[in-house]
N, C-alpha and C positions, 0 to 999 in steps of 0.2 A: 505495499500499499506505498503510495507517494507520499510523500510529508510536505503540507502545504508551508510555505516560505511565505509569510508575510510581510511584506515591506514596512518599515515605520515612517510615519510620515514627518515632515519637514518640522512642525509643530513638537511631536513628538522627540523628536531626536534633539530640537532646542531647549526643550525640557530636561531631559536625560543632562546634557551638556551643563546646564544650571545647576541640578542637583550635586554634580562631581563638584563647580566650584564652593556650593553651600557645604557640602561634604566633606573639605579636602583633607585629604589623608593626613598631611603631613604639619597642617597649619586647625587650631583650633577655632570654633565661632567666634570666641575672647579674643585672639590673636587678628584674626580678622576684622572684628568689628574695630578692635583696638587699631590697626594700621590705619583703615579708612576715617576711622574719628579722627586723628591726626593729619590726613591731608586733607580732609574737607575743613576743619578750623586753620589749618594754615593759607589753603584756598580762599578762606571767607575772609579772611583777615586782608589778605592781596589784595582781593578785588574791591574792595574800600578803596585803598592807594591807587592802584592803577583807573580806576575808574572817576575819581572825583580831586586827587590830590592837587595835581594841578592846576586846575579849576578853583578850588579852594585857595589856595597860595595867590593866585592871578586877582581874585576878585575881593578875598576877605583880607590876604597880609599885606597885599598891596605891592606885592613884589613884579619885577617886570619880567615879563617870559624869556626874555635871553637871559636875566640872570637867573631862573627854574632850572633852564636847559645847563645852563653851565653848571650849578649845583648838582643836580641829577648825574651829569656825563663825569664830575670831579668822583662823587661818591660812588659810580660803577667802576671806572678805574682804580678805587683803592680796592673794592671788591673783588677787581679780577688777582690783584696781587695776593688777599688773604684769603682764596680758592684752595690754592695750592697748599699754604701755609696750615686751613682746617683739615686739609685732606692728609696732610702727613700727622699732625696732632691726632685724628681720628682712626686711625691706622693703631696706634699705640695703646697702652695700656697701662694701668698706675702700678706701683711697686706692689698692692697687694694682689696685683692681676686683674683689677675690675676693668672694665669696659668703660673708656670712656667716649665711646658713642652713646653707652646707654645714659651715662650721666648728663652728657650732652641735652638729652632728649628732655630732659628735667631742668636743665639750666635756661637754653636758650629761648624757650616760649615766652618767657618773663620781660626781657627788655624788645622781644619782638612786638607782645603785645600794647606794652607801658608805652612805646616810641609812636605806634600805629594811632595811639590816642593822643598823644601831644602833639602833634604833626597838627592836630584838626581846633587846636586852642590856641588863639591870639592871644600874644602877651602883652602887656603893657609897655613895648619898648621903643624906639627910637629902630627907623626901617634897618639901619645895618645890624643891630643887635637882632631885630627879627630874621636877618638872615642866616647870622650865624647859629643861631636856636634853629631854624629850620636846618640849616647843614647838619649839625652835630648829630640832631633826631633820624634826622632822615640816613645820615649814615649808620647808626646806630641800629634801623631798623634794616639795613641791607644785609650789613654782617651778621645780625642775630636769624634773619630769615635765608640766609647761607647755611649757617651752621645746621639750622635746623634740616632745610632741604637735604642736607650729604648725611646728617645722623640717621632720617628717616629713612632713607634710601640705602644708605650703607648697613643699617640692620635687617632689612626686607632681605638684602643679598647675603645677610650670615645667619638666617633663618633658615632656609634648606639649599640645598643644589640641585635640586629634583627640578627641571626646567619646566614639567608638566604643572605641579604644582604650583610653583613662582608665577606662572600664566594667569592659574585662575587670580591667584592673589592679587596680583596686580589689576586684571580685570576688574574686580569688586573697588579697588583703589580707585580706580579711573574715575567710576560711576559718581564716587564720592567726593571727588574733586570736582568734576564738571557742573556738580549740583551746589556744591561750595561756590563755586566761583558765579553761578547765576543771581543767588539769592540776592547779594547787596546791587548790582547791575539792574534787577529787577525791580527793586523794591524802593531805592531813592528815587528814583523818576516819579513814580507816583506819588510818593507824598510831597515831594519838592514842586510839582505840578497844583496841589491842595493846598500845600499852606508856603505857597511861596516867598512871602514877607519875611517867612521863620527860617529861609535857605541854609545861612553857617550854621543854624545852630540844628536843625537836620543831619545836616553830615558830623557836626558833632556826634550826636545823638546816635547815630547810626557805625560809627566809629568806634564809642562806647560800648556797646550794645555786642556788634559783630567781634571788639577787640576782646569782650573778657568772654563771651561764649566759645570765640576760636580758642583763648587760651584755654579754660577750660578742657579744649576736646583734645588742644596739642597735648597737653599733658596725660591722656588716654596711655597712647604707646609706653611711657616709662613704666607704667603698672603693668601692661597686660604683657610685651614682646619680650623675646628671650632669646641668646642668640644661640643656636644650633650646630653651625658648622664647626665651630672652637675645635682643636684636636691638638693633644699633647704633645705629640711627635712633631707640629711643626714649629720650627725655630723663626723668632724674629726677625723680621726682615729688614736688612740695613737700607737707607735713601737711594745706596748705588743700586740694590738690586731691586726696589722697588719703579726708580725709573726706566732699569734694565725690561722690568715686564712692562711696563707701559709701553715701550715701545716695539714690543712682540704683539700689542693686542690689536691685530687687525680688523677685528670687526668693530670696535671702538673708535678706531680712525677711522674709518670708511660713515659711519654712524656721524662722526662730527664732521667730514666735510662736506656729507651731505646736505647737513643741517645749514649749514655756514649757506651753501649754494642755496638751498632754497629760502635762505630769506630776503632771495629776490621778490619772491611770493608776497612780500610788502606791499610793495609799489601795485601789485594787483589786488588786495585785499583793499589797501587804503585809497585806490580808486574809483573802487564799487560807490561809492556814496557822489563821487563827483559825476559817476556814468546815470546813477536813478535820477539825480537833482537837474542835471545841465543835458547829458546828451538826450535822454531819454525825455525827460521834464517829466517825471513820474516818480516823484521818492517815496510813493505807497508803497512802490517795489521792494524799497530795503528790508520792509517788514514782511512781507510775504516772502521773498526767495530766504532774508533770515532765518524766519518760523521753520520755513520747510527743510533749509539745510541745518537745523539746530535740531528736530525732530529725527533728520535721519542719522545725525552725529550718533544722537541716541540708541539708534535700531544698529549702527555700526559698532559701538561698543557692546551690545549684548551679544552681540554676533560671536565675539573673539571667542569665548568657551567652546562653540560649537565649529567654526571654520579653524581654530586654534589646532584641532585633531588634524588636520589635513595641509593646514600652511605654518610654516615657521615665523616666528617674529620678521626676519627678514623679510619673507615673502609678502607678510602683510603690508609691511613699508614699504617695499617694492611694486606691489601691484596696487595699493594705494594713490601714491604717489605715479602711474601710470595712468590710471584710472581719472584722476584730477585733470592730467594732462592732455588727455583725451578729449576731455570734455571742454575745453579750451580750443582745443581744434577745431571741433565743430562749430564752435560760437563763431570763430573766426571766420569759417567757412561760409558758413551762413548768414551772420551778419544780425545786425540786432532791429529788425521789421519786426518780426515777432516775439510779442512780452510772455508767450507761453513758451517757446524755445529757450529764452532767456532762462525763464525760472526753472524750466528742467535741469539745463545743463548747469548752472551755476548751483543749484540745488543739489545734485546729485554729484557735485564738484566738494561739494562739503560732506557725503556720505562717508568717506573714510577718515577724516578729522580727529575722534575722537580714538577709534581702534588704534591709528597709529601712535598717537600719542601714548597708548598703554604700552602696544607693541614695542617703542624705543625704547621705555623703563623696561621693558622685558628683555632685549640685547641685551641692553649695557650690562645687567647683571649677569646673564647669559655669558657676557665676553668675560668677565672673570674667570670661568671654568677653562675658557679658551685658554686666556694668559696663565694658567697655573698647568696647564699641561704644554703649553711650550720651552716656559721656563724650565718644568721637569725633562723635557726631552734633551732641551740646550743647554741647560747648566746645572742639569740634576738640583735642581732647588724648586721646588712646588710652591711659590710664590701666590699669594690671594691679599691683594692691596686694594680691597672693593674702594673705601674711602678716597683715593685716589683716582681711581676710575672715572667717579660723579663727581669728585673735584675737578679732575681736566675737562670732563664735557661742561662743567657748569661753566669755566673759564671762558671755555670757547665761544659757548651761547652768549654771553658778555659780552665779549669781543663784537661778534655780529652783530649785537644789539646795538652798539655805539655806529656803527656804518649804516645800520638799513634804516637808522631814522634819518639819515640826507639821502635815502633811494627814491623817498615819493615826491620831497620838494623837487629834487635832480630830474625826476621824470616830469613835471611841470612844467619846468624851465624849456626843455627840448619840445616837447607839445605845442608850444608858446602860450600857455593859460598865462591871462592878465588877472589879478587880485582886483578886488573890492577896491575904488577909489577912495579917502577919506578927505575932509574937506571941514576942519575943525571939528566939532561935533557931527557932522552929517557923512554917512558912509554911502557911496552909489555904485550897485553892483554893476561889473560892468557884460555887456552883453559878448559872449565867446565866437570865433568866426566860425565855421563850419568846417574848414579844416583841423580845427584845434578839437572839437567836439569829435570827429571824427577818431582826432589822435588821441584822445583819452579811449573809446574802444579800443584800438589798434595795441596802446600800449597796456592795457589792462589782461588783453587775449594773450598777447606776445609774452608779456611777464609771468604770467598764467601758465605758460607754454615750456619755458623756457626753467622756471623756480620748481617745475616737478617733474619735466624728462629729465632734464641732468642729473638731479637727484636720485632719481630710480634709475638710470645708469650708472651711476656709483653705488648704488646696496646690491648692483648687481653682480660685484665682484666680491662679496664676503658669501665664500663659500663654506661656510660654518655653519652648515644646516643638512637635513635630510641624512642620509646614510654615513657620510662623513662625520655628522656630529654625534651619530649613534656610536659611531665606533671609538671618539676620542673617548665621549662619556664611560665608556666600558672597560678603556685603559686606566682613565683616573681613578675608575673604582677601585679597579685591582688595584692600583701603584697604594692608594690610601690604605686597603683592608692590609696590604703585606707589611707597611710604614705603621702603621697600627698595631700589628701584632709582633714586630720587632721592641715595638717600641717597650708592649708590653711584659717580652721577654727578659729584657733591658732591665728595667727595675720593678718587675717582677711583683706587683700591685693590683687586686681586684680593684677593677673599676669598671661602670658603665662606658663602653665607647662611645665617641662623641658619634651622632646621625650623619653619615657624610654620603649616605646611599643615593645613589639615581634609581 
């Protein structure tokens, strides 16, 4: 009698995939909720600053926008210098053997939350003193945020070396991060529109509310997360060995290069407002397309556990860039006559963003296994400097952040865009030429294509995936088990071995 093989529906497969996320064998529910809580609290605090800080400083602190730009640029440059120092610090332990990374999860949220609130308090000082006040607390905010981000990512990488469980872990965290980032930017405009006369007070209230809620949530990981990949046999690495290990981390370097090139997409995203408002004369499209794009991005994140069994993190990033690039090619060929086609192309282009963001974190964490393998094979020193991996990636992102802010203004100059003219207290908008309006469209689509297809090509060269990845992980497990056994024999101690199996 023939057996009838029932094919599972897509919904059933997706439900099964998410059950594996919830019932992750490596992480307890407490650990998953704890990490997601810290990520969400951090995103919540960051989004208040990102969304309204510049506006607040210009409108209520009385600081000129050029001065604000200089203050923030200097703070970011200092942060670029601090990042690798933080990486070295977080890879060390105290004399008693306690993790500095774990301690930083308890310490860094306080200056981060406090400075985020103080930046929205207008001190009764002269302008020069206010500028100094803002610079000091913005610098504290940036450094504390950098330490917390790297501590969280380092801790997550040290909780397992199992890439499947790690993928599920980061998916939950990405959903929490996206939600935390949406709350301030979604609520603040509503309250400002209703109580416009209390605008400055509303910003301060939201800074206090999200700062305190964020502080509480950011402290949760300290009490719920535990490092699990520590091994007695692993020798402390010197700074020189750590840098050798970093130089061999091919997946990390390819991701950094692709991120730097993809910053060209800043022009594309920045031009969307100009495109909707001036070229199409339909600014309502921004809300429609933005809603479609955000909804599809959530769908993309939700699909990660399902597609993660078929695609590696490298594949998700590669195909995400490729899909977005193809959408802008279609838009370039079709033109901007059809609003429906524009909504479809730009909406679908946003579909992979959430999944790609999660995949990039997964790839960075996975790259520590690749780095350990290469150091073992080349130097017989299986080094895992997780903090330095995240610090180097953070430093590269901050460096690209400095110059990508200049790309949009430069693009507008290239296409001949003319800004509004001011005459005393009167501002007169300039009607752009047909050539400039078309230039907005072409610059938007070309940067969308270049900023996605070239990073996709870069990620294609990352071959730490598929069977090769499985082979490397298998050899790593054998090496770890052998070194564990040798260490046990040498020290003749009965203890529970570190869980490092994949």
